N, C-alpha and C positions, 0 to 999 in steps of 0.2 A: 837729178837723180829721180828715177821713176819708180814709185812704189805700186806694186800690183795689189789689186783689191782682193782681199781674202774673204771669202764668204763662208760662213759657218752655218751648217744645217742643224737646226734644233730637232732633237729626237722628241717624239710625242711622249708624254708622260703615260705610264701604265694606268689603265682603268682600274680602279678599286671598286669592289662590290659595295652596294649601298647597305649600311648597317640596318638590322631589323629595328622596327620601331619599338621602343620600350614602352611597356604599359604604364599607365599612370600609377602613382604610388598608392592611390585608394581604388584601383581597379578590381573588379571581382576576380576570384581565382581562375575561372574559366574564360577569361577575356582572351581574344586572339593574340598569340604571341607569348602568352605566359606558360610556365611549365605545367600549371594545373590543367590547362585545356585538354591535353592528351590524356591525363589521368582521368578526368571527368568523362571523356568519351569512352575510355575503357570500362569505367564503372557503369556507365549507361548500357553498354553492350552486355556486361555480365548480369545486370538487372533484368534486362529483357529475357536473357536465357534462363535465369532462375524463375522468372514469372511463368514462362512456358512450361518448364518442368513441374512447377507447382500446379498449373491447370491440369496437366495430364494426371498427376497424382491424385488430384480431386476427383476427376472422372473415374479413375480406377477405384477409388474408395467408395464412390456413390454406387458403382456397379457391384462391388462385393457386398455392400450394405443391402442392396436390393435382393441379391441372391440369398443372403441370410435371412431377410424378412420373409421371402417366399417359402424358404424351408421351414421357418418357425410357424408360418400359418398352416402348412400342410401337416406338421407334426401336431399342432394344436387341434386341427380338425380330426385327425386320426384318433387322438386321445379322446375327443368328445364323442366320436362314433363308438368307441369301445365302452365308454361309460354309459351311453344310451342302450347298447346291446345288453349290458349287465342289468340295467333298469328294466328292459323289456322282459328279460327272463324272470325278474322278480315280480313284475306286474302280471305276467302270464301265470305264474304259480299262484298268485292271489286269485285269479279267475278260476283256476282249476279247484283250489280249496273251496271257493264259494259254490261251485257246482257240486262238489261232493257233499258239502253241508246241505245244499238244497235237496239232493237225492236222499240223504239219510233222514231228513225231516219229513219225508212223505208218509202219510197215513194211508192205509189200504183204500183203494178206489181212486186215488188221486194220481195225477200225472207226476212223474218223477223228474221231468225235465222242464227248466224254465222256458217260456216262450219268448221272452225278451230279456235283455240284460237288466232292465229295470226290475224284473221279478226277483233278481238277487238282492236288490236294495230293500225291497219290502215284499215279503212272501205273500202273494195273494191267496194262498190256500188257507191261511190262518187268520182268525178274526183279530187277534192281537198283532202288534207290529213285531215282525221278526226279520232280522237282517242277516244276510249271508255275506254281503259285500259292503264295504264302508262307503264307496263311491264308485262311479264309472271312471276308471283311470284313463288318462291321456296316453296315446301311443307315443313312447319316447322317440321313436324313429321319425315318424311322420309329423309329430306335434298335433295330431288331431285326436279327438275323442270318438271318432268313428272307427269301428273295428269290423273286420270281416267275420262273419258268423258261420259256423259249421253246424248244419242241421242233422238230426239223426236220420238214419236210412228210412224209417217209417214216417218221418215228418212230424213227430210228436213234440219237438222242441229243439233246443240248442244243446249241443254236447261239447262245444269248444269254440275258441276264438282264434283269430290270427291277425297279424299286421297287414295293412294294405299297401305297404311300401314294396316297391319293385327294385330296391337297391340290393346289391349282392352283400351278404354278411362278411364281416372281417373275421369273426370268430369261427373257427372250424374244428377246434379240438377242445378238450377239457370240459365237456358237458356232463351234467349229472346223468344217472342211469336212465331216468325217464325221458331224457332229451338226446339220447344217442343218435337218433335219426336226424337231428339237426346238422350233423357234420357233413351231410351231402346236400344240404339245402342250397338251391340256386338263388333265391331271393328271400326276404324276410317273410313273404306270404307263406313259405314252406315251414316256418316255425309255428307249428299248430299246437295249441295248448288245449288238449282235450280232457275234460274233467269227468265225463260220463259216457262210456262207449255204447250204452244201450239201456235197457230196462232192468239189467241185473243190478243187485245191491253192490255198492262200492264202499269199502271201508278204508279210511286213511291208513297208510302203512307207517307206523311209528318208527320203523328202522330206517326209512328214507324220508327225512323231514322236508326235502325238496322235491319229493316225488309223491304228491298226494294220490291215493288210489292204488299205488303199487303195481301199475301195469305199464306196459310199453306201447306207446301209440303206433309204433311200426307194425305191430302185430294185429291191429284192428282193421276191419274192413274199410274201404275208402268211403268217407262220408260225402254227402252231397253238398257243395257250397251253395250258399244263398246270397242274395244282395245284402249289403251292410244293414244291420239293425232291422232286418225283416225276416220273419219266420213264416212258413206255411201254416194255415189255420190248424188249430189243435183238434184232432179227431175225438171221438168219444173216449172218456177215461177207460183205463184198464179195468177189467172186471176184478172184484174183490176175490182174493185167493183164500 
């Protein structure tokens, strides 16, 4: 009896995927293969995005702060200029009152006008000390004690002073009656404080405490400007009337 050989073909076993390696029990949360690795990556991306937005916000805040600081400086400078203008008006009024006092203290035969501003500090026409001005004030606009002097038409002395600043005034309205001409001034040089328009007597106007002399400088003849703190030589004194 012949038996036939029977061959059996073995089917290959299906391939199974290799399991992922398990992290060690004490491995950090962001170790490869751990569930926390993906979470840490997401948190990192969110942190970078937040840092970028924070940086942009900081730049915007610095820009806004710079604009506010510049505006504050401009407002502060404007307020300082306005205060200096009011002080200039007050100082000019003091010079006007001093020149009126100098003219009213004149005895017959003497010059009614001061030759220098120092004559207002100590009247050289009197043997005793007589003061018409407490001190030579500083120009609040320029910060200098140097003033522009306005000489009389005949050159006998000083009839007024003005600032040497070429800046344009901020104040253009709200002046006292004696300073109405200041409204059209182009610079502070045009703010002319005239205390004595000539050799005629001047009496302070009690009805206008801020307008010594009671006259409007706009109606006066145009005086001749002279270099600061210099006046032409004094001619012979006026004859006694």
